[in-house]
C-alpha positions as CSV (number, residue, x, y, z in Angstrom):
1,X,-43.5,-106.5,56.6
2,X,-45.8,-103.5,56.4
3,X,-49.5,-103.5,56.9
4,X,-51.5,-102.9,53.8
5,X,-54.4,-100.3,53.5
6,X,-56.7,-99.6,50.5
7,X,-55.9,-96.8,48.2
8,X,-59.1,-94.9,48.4
9,X,-58.6,-92.9,45.1
10,X,-57.8,-95.8,42.8
11,X,-60.2,-98.0,40.9
12,X,-60.8,-101.2,42.8
13,X,-59.1,-99.7,45.9
14,X,-55.9,-101.8,45.7
15,X,-54.0,-102.6,48.9
16,X,-50.8,-100.7,49.4
17,X,-48.0,-101.1,52.0
18,X,-48.3,-98.4,54.6
19,X,-45.8,-96.9,57.0
20,X,-42.7,-96.8,54.8
21,X,-41.8,-93.5,56.4
22,X,-40.1,-95.6,59.1
23,X,-37.4,-96.5,56.5
24,X,-36.7,-92.8,56.0
25,X,-36.4,-92.3,59.8
26,X,-33.9,-95.2,60.1
27,X,-31.9,-94.1,57.1
28,X,-31.7,-90.5,58.2
29,X,-30.7,-91.4,61.7
30,X,-27.9,-93.6,60.5
31,X,-26.8,-90.9,58.0
32,X,-26.7,-88.2,60.7
33,X,-24.8,-90.4,63.0
34,X,-22.2,-91.0,60.3
35,X,-22.0,-87.2,59.7
36,X,-21.4,-86.7,63.4
37,X,-18.7,-89.5,63.4
38,X,-16.9,-87.8,60.5
39,X,-17.5,-84.3,61.8
40,X,-13.8,-83.5,61.7
41,X,-14.2,-83.3,57.9
42,X,-17.1,-80.9,58.0
43,X,-16.5,-77.7,60.0
44,X,-20.2,-76.7,60.0
45,X,-21.2,-79.8,61.9
46,X,-18.5,-79.8,64.5
47,X,-19.8,-79.8,68.1
48,X,-20.0,-76.4,69.6
49,X,-19.9,-76.1,73.4
50,X,-20.6,-79.8,73.6
51,X,-23.8,-79.6,71.4
52,X,-23.9,-81.3,68.0
53,X,-26.2,-80.2,65.2
54,X,-26.4,-83.7,63.5
55,X,-27.2,-85.5,66.7
56,X,-29.8,-82.9,67.7
57,X,-31.4,-83.2,64.3
58,X,-31.4,-87.0,64.5
59,X,-33.1,-86.9,67.9
60,X,-35.9,-84.6,66.6
61,X,-36.5,-86.8,63.5
62,X,-36.5,-90.0,65.7
63,X,-39.2,-88.4,67.9
64,X,-41.2,-87.3,64.9
65,X,-41.1,-90.8,63.5
66,X,-42.1,-92.3,66.9
67,X,-45.0,-90.0,67.2
68,X,-46.2,-90.8,63.7
69,X,-45.8,-94.5,64.4
70,X,-48.0,-94.2,67.5
71,X,-50.6,-92.4,65.4
72,X,-50.5,-95.2,62.8
73,X,-50.9,-97.8,65.5
74,X,-53.3,-96.1,67.9
75,X,-54.9,-93.3,65.8
76,X,-54.1,-90.6,68.3
77,X,-56.6,-87.8,68.9
78,X,-55.6,-84.4,67.6
79,X,-55.4,-82.9,71.1
80,X,-52.4,-85.2,71.7
81,X,-50.8,-84.9,68.3
82,X,-51.0,-81.1,68.4
83,X,-48.8,-80.7,71.5
84,X,-46.6,-83.8,71.4
85,X,-44.0,-82.1,69.0
86,X,-43.2,-79.7,71.8
87,X,-41.2,-82.5,73.4
88,X,-39.0,-82.6,70.3
89,X,-38.4,-78.9,70.6
90,X,-36.4,-79.3,73.8
91,X,-33.1,-80.4,72.1
92,X,-33.5,-77.6,69.6
93,X,-34.0,-75.0,72.4
94,X,-30.8,-76.3,74.0
95,X,-28.9,-76.2,70.8
96,X,-30.0,-72.7,70.0
97,X,-29.3,-71.3,73.4
98,X,-26.0,-73.0,74.1
99,X,-24.2,-73.3,70.8
100,X,-25.4,-70.4,68.7
101,X,-24.7,-66.7,68.9
102,X,-27.3,-64.6,70.6
103,X,-27.7,-62.7,67.3
104,X,-29.5,-65.8,66.1
105,X,-32.5,-64.8,68.2
106,X,-33.2,-62.0,65.9
107,X,-35.1,-62.0,62.6
108,X,-34.6,-59.7,59.6
109,X,-37.8,-58.7,57.9
110,X,-37.7,-56.9,54.5
111,X,-38.7,-53.3,54.6
112,X,-38.9,-53.5,58.4
113,X,-35.4,-54.4,59.6
114,X,-34.1,-56.5,62.4
115,X,-36.5,-57.6,65.1
116,X,-34.9,-58.8,68.3
117,X,-36.8,-61.7,69.9
118,X,-34.5,-62.3,72.8
119,X,-35.3,-65.1,75.2
120,X,-38.8,-65.5,73.6
121,X,-37.1,-67.0,70.5
122,X,-35.7,-69.9,72.5
123,X,-38.7,-70.6,74.8
124,X,-41.6,-69.6,72.7
125,X,-40.8,-69.2,69.0
126,X,-38.8,-72.5,68.5
127,X,-41.5,-74.7,70.3
128,X,-44.2,-73.0,68.1
129,X,-42.2,-73.5,64.9
130,X,-41.9,-77.3,65.7
131,X,-45.5,-77.7,66.8
132,X,-47.1,-75.8,63.9
133,X,-44.8,-77.0,61.1
134,X,-45.0,-80.7,62.1
135,X,-48.8,-80.7,62.4
136,X,-49.5,-78.6,59.3
137,X,-47.3,-80.8,57.1
138,X,-49.0,-83.9,58.4
139,X,-52.5,-82.4,57.6
140,X,-51.6,-81.8,53.9
141,X,-52.1,-85.4,52.7
142,X,-54.6,-87.9,51.5
143,X,-53.5,-88.3,47.9
144,X,-50.5,-90.1,46.4
145,X,-47.7,-87.6,46.4
146,X,-49.0,-84.9,48.7
147,X,-47.3,-86.3,51.8
148,X,-44.0,-86.8,50.0
149,X,-43.5,-84.4,47.0
150,X,-44.7,-81.3,48.7
151,X,-42.5,-81.5,51.9
152,X,-39.6,-82.6,49.7
153,X,-40.0,-79.4,47.7
154,X,-40.1,-77.3,50.8
155,X,-37.1,-78.9,52.3
156,X,-35.2,-78.5,49.0
157,X,-35.9,-74.8,49.0
158,X,-34.6,-74.4,52.6
159,X,-31.4,-76.4,51.7
160,X,-30.9,-74.1,48.7
161,X,-30.9,-71.1,51.1
162,X,-28.3,-72.7,53.3
163,X,-25.7,-74.5,51.3
164,X,-23.2,-74.6,54.2
165,X,-25.6,-77.0,55.9
166,X,-26.0,-79.1,52.8
167,X,-24.2,-82.1,54.3
168,X,-26.9,-82.5,57.0
169,X,-29.7,-83.0,54.5
170,X,-28.5,-84.1,51.1
171,X,-28.6,-87.8,51.9
172,X,-32.0,-87.7,53.6
173,X,-33.6,-85.5,50.9
174,X,-32.4,-87.8,48.1
175,X,-33.7,-90.8,50.0
176,X,-37.0,-89.1,50.6
177,X,-37.5,-88.4,46.9
178,X,-36.9,-92.1,46.2
179,X,-39.8,-92.8,48.5
180,X,-41.8,-90.0,46.8
181,X,-41.3,-91.6,43.4
182,X,-42.9,-94.9,44.7
183,X,-45.6,-92.9,46.5
184,X,-46.7,-90.9,43.5
185,X,-47.1,-94.2,41.5
186,X,-49.3,-95.6,44.3
187,X,-46.8,-98.3,45.3
188,X,-46.3,-97.3,48.9
189,X,-47.6,-94.9,51.6
190,X,-45.3,-93.3,54.0
191,X,-48.0,-93.0,56.6
192,X,-48.1,-90.7,59.6
193,X,-44.7,-92.0,60.5
194,X,-43.3,-90.4,57.4
195,X,-45.3,-87.2,57.4
196,X,-44.5,-86.4,61.0
197,X,-40.8,-87.3,60.5
198,X,-40.5,-85.0,57.4
199,X,-42.4,-82.2,59.1
200,X,-40.0,-82.5,62.0
201,X,-37.1,-82.5,59.6
202,X,-38.3,-79.3,58.0
203,X,-38.8,-77.5,61.3
204,X,-35.6,-78.7,62.9
205,X,-33.4,-78.0,59.9
206,X,-34.9,-74.4,59.6
207,X,-34.0,-73.7,63.3
208,X,-30.5,-75.2,63.0
209,X,-29.8,-73.3,59.7
210,X,-31.4,-70.1,61.1
211,X,-34.0,-69.8,58.4
212,X,-36.9,-68.4,60.5
213,X,-38.5,-66.0,58.0
214,X,-37.8,-68.3,55.0
215,X,-39.6,-71.1,56.8
216,X,-42.6,-68.9,57.6
217,X,-43.0,-68.0,53.9
218,X,-42.4,-71.6,52.7
219,X,-45.0,-73.2,54.9
220,X,-47.8,-70.8,54.2
221,X,-49.7,-73.3,51.9
222,X,-49.6,-75.8,54.8
223,X,-50.8,-73.3,57.3
224,X,-53.6,-72.1,55.0
225,X,-54.8,-75.7,54.5
226,X,-54.8,-76.4,58.2
227,X,-56.5,-73.2,59.2
228,X,-59.2,-73.9,56.6
229,X,-59.7,-77.4,57.9
230,X,-59.8,-76.3,61.6
231,X,-62.1,-73.4,61.1
232,X,-64.5,-75.6,59.2
233,X,-64.5,-78.2,61.9
234,X,-64.9,-75.6,64.6
235,X,-67.8,-73.8,63.0
236,X,-69.6,-76.6,61.2
237,X,-68.4,-79.8,62.8
238,X,-67.8,-81.2,59.3
239,X,-64.6,-82.7,57.7
240,X,-63.1,-82.0,54.3
241,X,-63.9,-84.8,51.9
242,X,-63.5,-85.4,48.2
243,X,-65.7,-87.7,46.0
244,X,-64.1,-90.2,43.7
245,X,-66.1,-91.5,40.7
246,X,-63.5,-94.1,39.7
247,X,-61.5,-91.6,37.6
248,X,-61.6,-88.1,38.9
249,X,-61.9,-86.3,42.3
250,X,-64.4,-83.6,43.0
251,X,-65.7,-81.7,46.0
252,X,-69.0,-80.0,46.8
253,X,-67.5,-77.7,49.5
254,X,-64.3,-75.8,50.2
255,X,-63.0,-77.0,53.5
256,X,-59.3,-77.7,52.7
257,X,-56.8,-76.8,50.0
258,X,-57.6,-80.1,48.2
259,X,-61.4,-79.5,48.2
260,X,-60.8,-75.8,47.3
261,X,-59.0,-76.9,44.1
262,X,-61.6,-79.6,43.2
263,X,-64.7,-77.6,44.1
264,X,-67.1,-78.2,41.2
265,X,-64.0,-79.0,39.1
266,X,-63.4,-82.8,38.6
267,X,-59.7,-83.5,38.4
268,X,-57.6,-86.6,38.4
269,X,-55.4,-87.4,41.5
270,X,-52.3,-86.6,39.6
271,X,-53.7,-83.2,38.5
272,X,-54.6,-82.2,42.1
273,X,-51.2,-83.3,43.4
274,X,-49.4,-81.4,40.6
275,X,-51.4,-78.2,41.3
276,X,-50.8,-78.3,45.0
277,X,-47.1,-79.1,44.4
278,X,-46.8,-76.0,42.2
279,X,-48.4,-73.9,44.9
280,X,-45.9,-75.2,47.4
281,X,-43.0,-74.7,45.0
282,X,-44.0,-71.1,44.4
283,X,-43.9,-70.3,48.1
284,X,-40.7,-72.3,48.6
285,X,-39.1,-70.2,45.8
286,X,-40.1,-66.8,47.3
287,X,-37.4,-66.9,50.0
288,X,-34.8,-68.0,47.4
289,X,-35.7,-65.1,45.2
290,X,-35.6,-62.7,48.1
291,X,-32.1,-64.0,49.0
292,X,-30.9,-63.2,45.5
């Protein structure tokens, strides 16, 4: 059912089914529809002023999956991928402006206090959150586990900060970790369909659960990786690449988080994924620690 692509970092480059992220999109959409259907049992997801959080989240994830599917089929150029998530920000802007309290447009920064964002939160901050998070999550990939384990850790950290919204994400997160278990073993790839969908999930859930500052801290490793890649391309016109000798990965430059870790330091694929996952987990735990 799914097209197979070679696993570049395995001996013999075995063919692996790609694009399994579409299964996550379908499962999550059905799950959120069911949550909406039974919303009378969950006060946190009851429609407010005619706006439903589960349906808004489902629409955003559907668009993220559709965008990733287009990329898997057509190999979209980055100038299109960078701005397409702005379309998915529209339902979030409507949700935030129509159903949430105006106080949600503020952000509390430790040692500084409350910063009022006003209308800029709805029409500038939310679109930027969706665009940046979706693209940076998609850019941290290339190894078995990076596209699944790392976003799963970030999403789990955000859910821990907002247990009242647990019902929205507990099912999708558990299903995502099932896909991650197969991905880590090199049995499947989620493809751009999965990475864009999970990036959109993280951004949308953070907006709905009002976790602006926590999201900024949690996605710092993704942002660092993307900035490093983009600056290198801008100044040197070169891409980040790792060499594979049949057993270990190594890099002769530092153009991404992956190449920074393997720079003159040969490591196995599992080791690289474990190190990056620990870095992501550290930043995901910082907001949790601050909340305590």
